[in-house]
N, C-alpha and C positions, 0 to 999 in steps of 0.2 A: 218057348210056351207048353209045359206041362199042365194038363186036366188030369184033375185025382175027381175019386169020389170017396171018403172016408166016414168016420164018425168018432168025437171024441168026445171021451165023459162028462156030463154034465150033475150038477146037483139035484137032488128029487125037489123039482120045487109045485108039486099039483099040478092040477089047470089053470090057465091063466085065463082072471072076468074079462070080459069084456068092456071098456074102458068108456067112460062117457065121452073123450074126445081123442087128441092127440097130437101129435110132431113130430111122422115120420121124416124128416128129412134134414139135413144141416138148415135147409132156411126155413123152415114149417113146410111147405111145396116141394115138387120139381122145378117151378120161377123160382127160386129162395128168394122168396119176399119180403122174406120173414114176418106176417103179417097173418097174426089164428085171426078168423072174422067170426069161430064157434064160439069165443069165452066172451065171458058174460059177468060169471060171480064174481071176479078180483076186477072191480073198476075205482074209480076215483072216494067211490063212497067207501070204497070197502079194505082200499087200499092198506092206508095207516089201522087195522085190524090182523094183518097177515099175524100168523103164530107158527112156531116149528111145530108140526107133527110129527117129522121122524127123521132123523142122519144117522147115515154109517157112513163110515169110512173106509175109502177105495184102495183097494191092493195097491201096496209098494213093493219094491226090490232093488237092492242096491245095483247098479250101475245097469240098470235098465234104460234105454235108449223112446221109449214109449211115454207118451202118461196121459194127462186129465184132461181129453177137450171134451164138447159139447153132449151131455147125453140128447139121447132119442126116447119118446115116448109113443108106446102103441101096443094092441095088444093086451092093456093093463099091465106091462114091464115100462119099467125105467130102462137102458142100456146105455152104460158106459166104459167108454174106457180108463182101461188105468195098466198100471206099470209093469201088468203079468199079460195082461189081453183084453180081453174084454167081459163084461158083466152085466148080468139079467138079475132085478129086483124087482120083488110084487110092490103095482107105485101106492096102493093102497097104506101098505103096513112098513113099506122098507124090507122086510124079509129075502133070504139070497134066494136066487131063486135057479142062474147056474153060474156058472162060469171059463169061459174058455182061455186057452195060456198061451202064448207064441212058442213053437219050438226052443226058439232062444229071444226072448228077452232083451238080451245088449245088445239083436240086430236087429230092431224090427222099429218102424216110430211110430206116431199115433195115428193109428185110424180112422177116417173118414167114417160115418155110421151113414144108413137109411133105412131102411125095414122097407119092401114089398110084400101085400099079403103078411102070411105068417113066412115071409124069410126074412132076416136079416143078412144085407150084404157091409162086408167089411175092404176097406178098400188101402190100403199102404205101402210099404215098402222098407224097404232095408235101410245100415245106416251105413254102413261100413267102409263102402269102399265110391268115393269121388270117379274115377273114373268107367264103372261101369255096373253103375246102380239097380236094381230088379223091382219089379215091384209085384206086390199079390193081393189078389180079390178071392174073398170067404164067403161064402156063405151060411150062414148057420137058421139051424131051425128056430124062433122066436122061443115058442116054450122049452123047448128042452136043451139047443144052449148045440146039439149036435149038428154036424161039419156036412152041409149035405155035395160042397162038391168046395171046390179049388182048382185055382187059375195063378200058377209060377208066370209072373208076365217076367219077358226079357226087355227091356224097355219099364225104367219106372213111372209110377205111378202119381199125375201133378195136380190133375184132373180128374170128375168122380160125376157123374149125375144117373140118377136112377128114373125109369118113367118108363109107363106102356111095358111094363115084362121086360125090360132090360136096362145093364146097364153101360153106358158109355161111357171110356176112359180116353186120357191122352199122355205123354211123354214123351220125354229124348235123351240120352247124354252120349256124351262124347263117343262111344264104340254103340249107340245103337239111333234108327233109324227111328227119327218121329213119325205117330203117327197119333191116327185115331182112331180104335177100336172100341165096337159090338160085340156084349155077352149076351144068351139069354140069361132070364135069372133062373129059369126053370131047371136050365140042367147045365149052364156052362160053357153052352157049345158057343163057340164066337157064330157071328153073327154078319160083320162085313167090317172093313178096315181100311180104312183110305194114308194113304202111306204122303209124307211131307205136307201133311194136315196135323194144324194144330187143337184144340178142343176149348169146350169151357165145360165150370159144373151150373149151367143155367139152361132148365130147357123150358120152354114155351107152344106148350098144348102136343107134345112130341118132339119138337123140329130143336136143334142146336144150332150154335154158331160156332163154324169152323174158319180158322183163314187158313193161307196159303200165297206166298209171298206177301206183298197189300192186296189182298184181294179178300171176303166175309161173305162166306156162304150158310146157308140155315138148312142146313137136311135131314132128312127122318134116323128120328133113332131105331127104327123096329127095319128100315132099308138104308139105309145109308142114302137113299134118292136126292139127289137137292132141289128144294123150293124156288131157290134164285140166290146169283151168286151179284156183287156189288164192287168196283174197283174203291174199298176204304176195305179197312186193318180196322176194324173195331174188335174189341174186348169185350163179351157180356157179361156184367156184373148183378144182372137181376130179372127176372121180365112182371107182369102187372100180372095181378093173383089172377085174371080171364085170359092171359094168354092173349093179349089185344098187341103190347110193343113189348119188344124188350129195352133195356138198358144198355147202357154201350158206354163206351170211354176208349178216347186214342191216345189218351195218353196222359191229356192236360185236362180236356174236355170234356163234359157230358152230353149225350144227344137220346132221343126219344125213337126211336126206328121203329116204323110195324111190321111185326110180325110175319106176314103173308107176304109181303113185300117186298121190305129193306126200308121203304120210302120214308127220306130221311121228317119227322115232324116237327125238331127243334134242337135247338143245338145250346145247352149250355160255356159260356165259355169258362174255365179255371172252376169247373164243379165237379172232375173226374174226385172220384171216392171209392176204395175198397170195400168202405162200412155203405150200405145201402139197407132202405127195408121199404114196401110201396104197398101201400090198401087201396092204390089205383084211383085216389083222391090228389093224396099229395106223395111227394118222394121225402123221405129226408134218411138224410146224410148224417155220418161226423166228419167235420175235422181239428183232429188237436183238441184243443180243449172249447168244442163248436158244436152243438146240432144245431140242424136248420134243417126247412122243410120248403121245395118248389114246388108247386102245382103244376100237375101230370101231364096239363091241356097243352102250357107253353114254358113250360120250364125254371119261370121268374119266381122268385124269392119270395117267399108265404111270410116267414120270422127266422131268427136267431137267437142262443142260445148259451151263453156260457156256461160252463160248466164248471164247478171246479177238482176237477182231475180231466184225465184224457179220457172222451170219449169211447167206447165198445160199441159190438155191434148193436144199431140199431134195430128194436122190434117193437111191435104195434102190436094189440091185443084187447078186445075189456073196454076199451075209447082211452085209450094209455098207450103211451110209447118208454117203452124201458131204454134206455142209455147207461147201463152199469154202475151209473147211482142214481142224481135225479129224478123219479119216472114224471114227463111230461105232460101236458095236457096235448096230442098233435094236433088241436087247429089255432092254438092257441103259440104254444111253446111256454106258456107259465106252467111253475111247477108249481107238481100236485102235494096236496099236504097225506106225508106218509113217518109211520115210529123213525124208521130209521131208514136207509138206505141200503138195499142190499146187493153187492157187490160178488162180485164173479159171472158166472158162465147161466144164463138165465132164462129157463121153457114154460112160458106161463099155457096150461092149459087141461082143460075139463074142471077150471076153479080151485087152479093146487098152481104154483110156483115152483120149480125142483130149479137146481141152483148144481155149480159145481164151484165150487173154491179150494183153493190149494187140498184136494185128495178127499173133500170134504163133499159129499152129496147130500143134497137136503132137501126135503116137502115142506111148505108152508101153505099153510090157508086161512082165511079170513077165519 
């Protein structure tokens, strides 16, 4: 492992205006709930009135390994991955703020982005080694794009979560031992490491689930100290917005477990899914061409809706359920009136809907 502090050249972008709302983790929050409780402008009455406010073409590079992932919105910036690296734009106008280039775009895959205060965390790996792949963590200044620190990891990074001023990653390869490792956002210094453990990308108020053998433990992101351990192999897919329970799978079933004790609250057979969202009242899951809602307290199916195309990551905001196609009512599953379904990766926040589709970043608003 190598830790370094360097500076990268950014575009002069002026000072970032304070944003009325944000989306600074892949799933809105460290819980990966994909629920934005602060959105109210884009709702059932205004979704049909969305018009494009601005659009920019993200940077392309022939032979690039990375691509166009979901953006984050924070501090008046929209930060997005592209085929050269990472770029930031003014959220209000789409004007370029700064850009960062990978040393070798042909050997850097698409980064996972998250923000902690004024720091953007980017986690990714290389592309050209199957036997001994490596990982990389970078901390960029949100305002300028300058690199505050970076960590070159001997192991590839398969999971990453940012919470409580920490970055927790995990990975393994044929040449690298499996481990969960935590770094401080402030300086990139390693805080703790657990060998032979597998991590997750979900935190419930500062606790993440880690697996060793056929056991699952909840450990503190700041210290690595265990809160509890259970003789079950669970993969965390999300946590509720108030962090009182994890939503986990064991391969086929979905269960809700109490975050503070690991007690199983309910299990729903054959409901495992990687595409979940929860607003603390219902759980929304995608299963191929079907969206459905489950009761948070029992796991009982509340409604199911067939979609015209394969569903994407569900998102809850403003009394709406985004599916990557039709926008649905979260309470009934009814299709809501909208001018035209918007495709691509979608981020509803601050009265705007930011989308990334086929290398184009767009901003829509009523």
